[in-house]
C-alpha positions in Angstrom: 12.4 2.3 -12.7 8.9 3.5 -11.5 6.0 1.1 -11.2 2.6 2.7 -11.4 -0.4 0.8 -10.1 -3.7 2.0 -11.6 -6.0 -0.1 -9.4 -5.8 -0.6 -5.7 -6.0 -4.2 -4.3 -8.9 -4.0 -1.9 -9.5 -7.3 -0.2 -9.1 -8.2 3.5 -8.5 -11.9 2.9 -5.4 -12.2 0.8 -4.3 -15.6 -0.4 -0.7 -16.6 0.1 0.0 -16.0 -3.6 -1.5 -12.5 -3.3 0.6 -11.8 -0.3 3.7 -12.7 -2.3 2.6 -10.3 -5.0 2.0 -7.5 -2.6 5.5 -8.1 -1.0 7.1 -8.0 -4.5 5.3 -4.8 -5.5 5.5 -3.0 -2.1 8.7 -4.1 -0.3 9.7 -2.5 3.0 10.8 1.1 2.3 8.1 1.6 -0.4 6.0 4.7 -0.6 2.4 4.6 -1.8 0.5 7.7 -2.5 -3.3 8.0 -2.9 -6.0 10.7 -2.8 -8.4 8.1 -1.3 -8.4 9.1 2.4 -10.4 6.0 3.3 -7.7 3.6 2.0 -5.5 2.1 4.6 -2.9 -0.5 3.6 -2.6 -1.7 7.2 -6.1 -3.1 6.8 -6.0 -4.1 3.1 -2.5 -5.4 2.6 0.3 -7.0 4.6 3.1 -5.3 6.4 3.2 -2.2 8.6 2.5 1.3 7.1 2.8 4.8 8.4 1.1 7.8 6.8 1.4 11.5 6.3 -1.1 13.8 4.5 -0.3 16.9 2.5 -2.6 18.8 0.1 -5.2 16.0 0.1 -2.7 13.3 -0.8 -2.1 10.5 1.7 1.5 9.2 1.5 2.0 5.8 3.1 5.4 4.4 3.9 5.9 0.6 4.4 8.0 0.2 7.6 7.9 -3.6 8.1 
């Protein structure tokens, strides 16, 4: 089952409820792809993310 998120969560001060939602939507092992090269889930969301870029698409992988 694929979940498509149409809008990015862009806040630096997540509430505990928002953190729970992010953890449910993006558990460890999740990949997130975006064409927005300025977006960084390490700064916007919780967890640790690593990235690779190919053809203008940034692919983030949640590692912790």
